[in-house]
N, C-alpha and C positions, 0 to 999 in steps of 0.2 A: 438294067432295072431288075430287081428280084422277081423270080417267077411267080411267087405268091401274090405280089402286087398286081402283076399282069392278069392273073386269074380272077382276082376280085374286080379289077377294072372292067373286065369284059362280061361280067355278070349282067344278063339282060334285065330290063326293068320288070318288076314283079307284076303279075296280073291280078294279084289279090288286092282288092281295094283297101282292106284294113291295113295291110302291110304298107301300101303306098301312102295312105294317110299318115301312118306312123312316121314314115321317112320324111314326109313333108313337114310334119310337126317338129321333127328333129332338126331339119334344115332351118326352120323358123325360130328355133329356140323359144317355142311358144310359152314355156314356163316363165320366161322373164317379162312377158307382155304386160302383166298387171302393174309392174313398176312404171311403165310408160303412162298408164292411166293416172297413177298417183302423181307423176311428174306434171301432167296436164292440169290436174286440180291445183297443185301448188303454184304453177305459173299463173293460173287464172286468179288465185287468191292474192297473189302479190299485186296484181293489177287493180283488183276491186273486191268488194264483198262477193263471196262465192255465190253464183247463181247457176242453178242446174238448168240452163237454157239449151236451146237447140244448137247454138254456136259452140257451147262447151262439149256437147255430144259429138258434133262434127269434128272438132279438133281432136278429141280423145281417140276417136276411131281412126282418123287420119294418122295420128302419131303412132298408133299400133301398127297400121299398115306400112308406114315408113320404116319402123323398127324391123318388121318382118322382112321387108324388101332388102334392108341393109344386111340382115343375116344371110339371106340367099346370096346376095352379091359377094359377101365375105367368103362364102364357100366356093363360089364360082372362081373368084380371083386367087384363092388359096389352093386351087385344085392340085397343082403340081407338088406343093409342099405337103398337102394332106395325103397324097399318094405315098409319101415316105413316112410321115409322122402319125397320121390318123386315117389309115387305110380303111377303117370301119365306117367312115362317114358315108352318107347316102350317095354323094357324087363319085368318089373313088370306087365304090363297089358297083356303080352302074345302076343302083336301085332307082335313082332319079337321073334322067338324061340332063346334060348341061343345057341343051337347047330349051328344055322344059323349064329349068330353073331360071334361065334368062327371061322367058316369057312371063313367068310368075312375077319376077322382079319388076319388069316394066309395067305390067298391069297394076300391081299394088301401088307403085309410085303414082301412076296416072289417076287411079281412083282416089288416092289420098289427096292429090292436088285438087281434084274436083270438089271434094268435101271441104277443103280449106277455102276454096273459092266461095262456097256457100256461107262460110263463116265470115268472109270479108276479104278485101284486097290485101290488107296488111298481113294477116296470117298466111295468105297464099304466097305472097312474096317471100315471107320468112321461110315457108316450106320449100321454095325453090333453093334458097341458100342452104337449108338443111340437107336437101338431096345432094347438093354439091359437097357438103362437109362429109356426108356418109360415104360418097364415092371416093373422096380424097383419102379418108381413113382406110377404107377397104383396100385401096390400091397401093397405099404407101405406109402401112403400119409395120410391116415386117422389117426388122433391123433398123427402124427409124426411132431414134431416142425421143423424138417429139410425139411418137405414136400415142402414148397414154393421154397426152393433152388434146390430141386430135379427137380421140374417143370422148374425152370430157366435153369438148366443144359441141359434139352432137347432142349430148344430153342437155347442155345449156340452151341450145337452140330449141329444144322442146319447151323449156320454160319461156323463152322469148316468143315463140309462136303462140302459145296459149295466152301469154300476157298481151300480145298485140291484137288478139281477138276482142279485147275489152277496153283497151286504151292505146293511144298513140304516144303518150308522154313517157319516155324512158326515165326511170327513177333510180336513185341510189340504192333503194331496197332491192330492185331487180339486179343491179350490178353486184351487190354484196352476196345475195343468195346464189347468183350465177357463179361467182368465184368459189363459194363453198361447194357447189355441185361439181365444178370443174376439178377441184383438187381431190374430192372424194373419188370421182371416177378415174382420174389419173393415178391415184394411189392404188386402187384395187386392180387397175389394168397393169400397173408396174409389178404388182405381186404376181399376177397371172403370167407375166413373161418369164418368171423363174421356173415355170412348170416344165419347159423343154430345154432348159439350159441355164447357165449362170447369168446373173444380172447384177449391175451395180446398185440397183434399187432394192436393197434388202430391208433397211430399217426406216428410211424416210417416209414410206407410206403410212406408218403409224401416226405421224404428225398430221398427214394430209386427211386422215379419216375423221378427226374429232372436232374441227372448228365449228361444225353445225350447232353443237350444244351451246357454246358461248354466244354465238350470234342469236340463237333463238331466245336465250334468257335475257339478252339485252333488248332485242326487238319487241318481245311481248311476254314479259315474265308473268307466270300464273302457275297455279297448281297443276293444270293440265300440261303446260309446257314442261314443268319439272318432271312429271311422271313420264312423259314421252322421252325426255332427255335421258332419264335413268334407263329406260328400256333400250334406247338407241345405243348408249355407251356400253351397256351390258352385252348387247348382241354383238357389237363390234369386237369387244375384248374376247368373247367366246369364239367368234369367227377366226380371230388372229391366232388363237391357240393351235389351230390346224396348220398354221404356217411355221410357227417357231418351236413347236414341241419336238423333243428328240425322238420320240417313238410315235408311230401312227401319224406321221406327217402327211397332209393331204392338201396340196395347193388347190386342186380342183374343188375340193369340199369347202375350202375357205372362200374361194371366189364365188361359188354358188350362193353361199350365205351372205357375202358382202353385197352381191347384186340384189338379193332380197332386202338387204338393209337400205337400199335406195328408197324403198317405200316408207321406211321409218324416218329417213331424212325428210322426205316430203311431209310426213306426219308432223315433224317438228316445225316445218314452215307453216303448216296449217294451224298448228296449235298456237304459234306466235301471232297468227292473224286472228285468233279467237274463232276459228271455223271448226266447231265441234263435229258437225256432220262430215266435213271433209276429213278430219282426223280419223273418224270411224272407218270411212271408206279406204283411206290409206293403210290403216292397220289390217283391214280385210285383204287388201292387195298384197301386203306383206305375207299374211298367212297363206293366201292362194298361191303365191310364188313358191313358198316352201313346199306346199302340197304338190304342186305340179312338177317341181324338180325331182320328186320321187319317181316320176315316170318319163320325163324328158329332161336331159341334162341341160343346165343353163350355160354351159361353156362348150 
């Protein structure tokens, strides 16, 4: 193992609280958390008229906690790989101890499950399945051709968990929007895999990113839906320029923007459901994600 990797790995945890907080936020990819909130709103709106109830708040907080725990678990399980490829991450540098990261992961999952229990037995059971999906993805995504779809399933289960907080009757609408989210996340994850090496998935993700527009316009055509669809398509095309341009190519830059685009996809769902307040919140989540990514990388 290279000597410079050893030296960073043995760096003791910092005593500066601000630096430790920064490193924890980096582990959590906190900049992406607003997109999980918009996911929750979209899933709830698919189930019923959007109601800003205590159940919705419990589910939204729980989903953010699950997402954060999943990010910690990802770095824990990728530790050996990050020593070689991303030695600046908080765990390889020793800024955060792995035992501490494990403790945070477990606590976040447990608090999230407790909150889902307050929302109802159905969302809590869906949360258990979601934890399993997160663990499966984190443990088995490297070198796994199905990895992008495993990642997509975790986002789909956010929709499902929020949906089940308000109804028990699975609908075709949930299935269709879940498929849209599945392919969107699989597409951007496939693009991300080209960052550290070649990938067979070079152009198919373009197709996977755009179905949301057609589904929204069929599900709930309106001026609001058309405006959000235009914004969504424009943002996706802009993001993809960072992947396919000849000069100034930035896979990481594209992925960060496409992750933010998740909130715009949720805004499309909400627009098609005629949930104007939800659309506004989803757009705010999009802007907040872009803003936070200036300080904490989303990948």
